[in-house]
GULO-879692 format. One line per 10 residues: their letters; for each residue x, y, z of C-alpha. Coordinates in Angstrom, 2 decimals. Layout:
N
a) X Y Z; ... $
***
This chain:
255
mrryreaagm) 51.28 -38.00 16.62; 51.08 -40.39 19.72; 54.61 -41.39 19.32; 56.03 -37.97 19.28; 53.68 -37.09 22.25; 55.14 -39.72 24.35; 58.58 -39.42 23.33; 58.11 -35.61 24.68; 56.55 -36.75 27.78; 53.62 -34.74 27.09 $
slerlaeivr) 49.97 -35.49 28.03; 47.19 -35.16 25.96; 45.90 -32.30 28.15; 49.18 -30.53 27.72; 49.11 -30.86 24.10; 45.47 -29.72 23.67; 46.58 -26.47 25.69; 49.34 -25.90 23.21; 47.50 -26.37 20.12; 44.25 -24.96 21.49 $
ssrsnlsrie) 42.21 -27.91 20.62; 40.28 -30.55 22.88; 41.60 -33.52 24.34; 38.74 -35.57 23.08; 39.67 -34.38 19.45; 43.17 -35.04 19.75; 42.33 -38.55 21.23; 40.14 -39.34 18.25; 42.91 -38.06 15.72; 45.52 -40.26 17.27 $
taeqmippel) 43.15 -43.32 17.28; 42.24 -42.43 13.48; 38.75 -41.90 14.27; 38.53 -38.28 13.28; 40.10 -36.50 10.33; 42.86 -34.12 10.99; 41.97 -30.53 10.70; 44.40 -28.46 8.29; 45.82 -26.21 10.69; 46.76 -28.76 13.05 $
paqldaafnt) 50.01 -30.21 11.28; 51.73 -26.93 11.45; 50.82 -26.65 14.92; 52.20 -30.14 15.66; 55.51 -29.43 14.14; 55.92 -26.33 16.11; 55.13 -28.45 19.53; 57.28 -31.06 18.62; 60.05 -29.24 16.59; 59.65 -31.70 13.78 $
dghfqrlypl) 60.75 -29.39 10.97; 57.67 -29.90 8.88; 57.08 -33.56 9.27; 53.63 -33.29 9.89; 52.85 -30.95 7.44; 54.40 -33.45 4.75; 52.43 -36.37 6.14; 49.02 -34.26 5.86; 48.50 -34.52 2.36; 48.48 -38.11 2.24 $
arreahpdky) 46.24 -38.56 5.51; 44.05 -36.03 3.77; 43.53 -38.46 0.78; 43.14 -41.48 2.86; 39.64 -42.75 2.92; 38.05 -43.82 6.03; 37.69 -47.59 6.35; 34.23 -47.59 7.10; 32.75 -43.96 6.66; 29.14 -45.27 6.93 $
rrrmeleera) 29.62 -46.85 10.33; 31.85 -43.74 11.42; 28.75 -41.52 10.35; 26.37 -43.74 12.27; 28.77 -43.23 15.51; 28.77 -39.52 15.18; 24.95 -39.57 14.52; 24.45 -40.95 17.96; 26.61 -38.28 19.47; 24.67 -35.47 17.78 $
cvisyyagql) 22.82 -32.71 19.54; 21.64 -31.33 16.17; 20.84 -33.10 12.94; 20.11 -31.37 9.78; 19.21 -33.03 6.56; 18.71 -31.96 2.92; 17.18 -34.91 0.89; 16.52 -34.59 -2.93; 14.85 -37.87 -3.69; 14.13 -40.05 -0.74 $
vpgllqteay) 12.91 -39.37 2.76; 15.77 -39.64 5.27; 16.26 -42.99 7.12; 15.37 -41.53 10.58; 11.91 -40.33 9.02; 11.06 -43.29 7.24; 8.18 -45.75 7.86; 9.12 -49.39 8.39; 7.28 -50.16 4.91; 8.92 -47.31 3.13 $
arallrvgdp) 12.31 -48.37 4.35; 11.52 -52.02 3.14; 10.65 -51.01 -0.28; 13.85 -49.07 -0.78; 15.93 -51.91 0.67; 14.23 -54.28 -1.50; 14.89 -52.73 -4.57; 18.42 -51.57 -3.47; 19.64 -55.34 -3.10; 16.90 -57.55 -5.11 $
tatkdeletk) 19.03 -60.79 -4.65; 18.60 -60.35 -0.68; 16.85 -63.07 1.13; 13.91 -62.25 3.33; 16.03 -62.70 6.43; 18.59 -60.51 5.05; 16.02 -57.89 3.94; 14.43 -57.72 7.52; 17.99 -57.38 9.13; 18.45 -54.47 6.85 $
vaarigrqrl) 15.04 -53.05 7.87; 15.29 -53.68 11.50; 18.64 -51.86 11.56; 17.54 -48.74 9.70; 14.34 -48.37 11.90; 16.34 -49.21 15.00; 18.29 -46.03 14.45; 15.24 -44.12 15.01; 15.61 -44.82 18.99; 17.86 -41.56 18.44 $
ltadprphlt) 14.73 -39.48 18.34; 13.48 -40.87 21.50; 16.77 -40.75 23.50; 17.55 -39.06 26.73; 18.90 -36.32 25.56; 17.27 -36.57 22.14; 18.79 -34.52 19.32; 17.00 -31.69 17.37; 16.14 -32.64 13.81; 15.83 -30.36 11.02 $
avldesalcr) 15.11 -31.68 7.41; 14.71 -30.01 4.11; 12.90 -32.59 1.69; 12.75 -31.73 -1.94; 8.97 -31.83 -3.35; 10.22 -34.89 -5.70; 10.65 -36.99 -2.27; 7.01 -36.80 -1.43; 5.80 -37.13 -4.90; 7.44 -40.49 -5.91 $
pvggagvmaa) 5.20 -43.26 -4.48; 7.95 -45.42 -2.85; 6.31 -48.91 -2.16; 3.12 -48.04 -3.69; 0.43 -45.50 -2.85; -0.73 -46.82 0.34; 2.89 -47.27 1.72; 3.77 -43.57 0.55; 0.46 -42.25 1.98; 1.60 -43.71 5.49 $
qlellaasvd) 4.92 -42.13 4.76; 3.25 -38.56 4.17; 1.04 -38.96 7.26; 4.12 -39.53 9.40; 6.03 -36.63 7.88; 3.10 -34.12 8.21; 2.55 -35.10 11.88; 6.41 -34.41 12.38; 6.57 -30.94 10.68; 6.52 -29.02 13.87 $
tshcliqvlp) 7.34 -30.50 17.13; 9.54 -30.06 20.15; 12.41 -31.93 18.48; 11.65 -32.06 14.84; 11.26 -29.46 12.17; 10.60 -30.40 8.30; 10.25 -28.25 5.53; 9.41 -28.85 1.81; 11.50 -27.03 -0.90; 9.04 -26.85 -3.87 $
yshgehalmg) 9.55 -27.30 -7.43; 8.97 -23.82 -8.27; 12.26 -22.60 -6.50; 14.32 -24.14 -9.42; 18.08 -25.05 -9.22; 20.24 -25.10 -6.24; 23.58 -26.17 -4.97; 22.43 -29.54 -3.42; 20.83 -30.95 -6.28; 21.42 -34.73 -7.03 $
gmlsilelrd) 22.19 -36.19 -3.63; 21.44 -36.12 0.28; 23.42 -34.19 2.77; 23.33 -34.43 6.74; 25.22 -32.26 9.04; 25.80 -33.44 12.47; 26.45 -30.91 15.33; 28.12 -32.81 18.19; 27.98 -32.20 21.78; 31.58 -31.18 22.02 $
gtsvayeesi) 30.80 -28.07 19.68; 32.33 -29.61 16.46; 30.38 -30.48 13.54; 30.79 -32.97 10.28; 28.94 -33.25 7.15; 28.15 -36.49 5.21; 27.39 -36.10 1.62; 25.59 -39.16 0.07; 25.11 -40.23 -3.72; 23.63 -43.41 -5.00 $
rnghlletdv) 26.37 -45.94 -3.69; 28.78 -43.83 -1.94; 29.21 -41.42 0.84; 31.81 -38.75 1.74; 32.30 -37.84 5.47; 33.89 -34.44 5.78; 35.10 -33.17 8.96; 37.25 -30.10 8.20; 35.88 -26.90 9.30; 36.19 -25.42 5.58 $
dvasyrqayd) 34.20 -28.25 4.15; 31.56 -28.09 6.93; 31.14 -24.49 6.46; 30.71 -24.55 3.02; 27.84 -27.18 3.24; 26.34 -25.41 6.10; 26.13 -22.37 3.99; 24.41 -24.40 1.05; 22.05 -25.81 3.40; 20.99 -22.64 5.09 $
rvrayalspt) 20.22 -21.08 1.67; 18.08 -24.11 0.66; 16.29 -24.17 3.76; 15.64 -20.13 3.39; 13.71 -21.24 0.31; 11.83 -23.74 1.57; 8.14 -23.66 2.54; 7.08 -23.07 6.13; 6.30 -26.10 8.30; 2.64 -25.25 8.19 $
dsaalmhdvr) 2.55 -24.81 4.29; 5.10 -27.92 4.12; 2.26 -30.03 5.96; -0.32 -28.74 3.75; 1.72 -29.81 0.62; 2.13 -33.17 2.21; -1.56 -33.57 2.62; -2.53 -32.73 -0.58; 0.04 -35.19 -2.09; -1.69 -37.67 -0.01 $
rrlsq) -5.07 -37.00 -1.21; -3.87 -37.09 -4.70; -2.58 -40.43 -4.13; -5.79 -41.88 -2.91; -7.73 -40.88 -6.01 $
***
């Protein structure tokens, strides 16, 4: 893309006008930092008169895995103005206490040394600086009831985690709701999802399983996950009822 653009003596600003995109998006596509949207190849062929060249390349680029999707996701998270989470089994990293994070990271890599473990804990908790940044993102989260009931780290660690969540259910920058067991099946069962709305108006989704994550940047993929997230959130408890459930689970842990 850059080679054809420079051969045509065209600036990014001019190409952005022709394909009706933003300069920042095109710049990230040229440096392989952002997935190509499906409509762009045909627009590039028209702009450069390349007779389908970009459209033939697109299926190859679409299958290419990002070399470090997790790091890319972290970079995008730092540029987000709205972060939306669904978590089926675990409390999301931005909402974890240090002890809760340590318990998860220890069981995830039981061979790690103490120093290696503490480095991982510091890195995870360090991400939470986003929540006090200026400007800071607005965070919404839907937690499955199972994420509250599994005593990660033991009763004491989980009680402190629940206390933190209950205090954060409805603040100026955070809204947390619980999807109760009684709702039954839904489209996001079995994983964790985050949707990041960036300050340039674009959105990305990140789907995470046990050991793998998939970064999704096309409008079609993001819209599909956004619809699933909105439906799950519609069936979740209110923040007030969610906090009451958290306190109830915490009381049961102490019995």
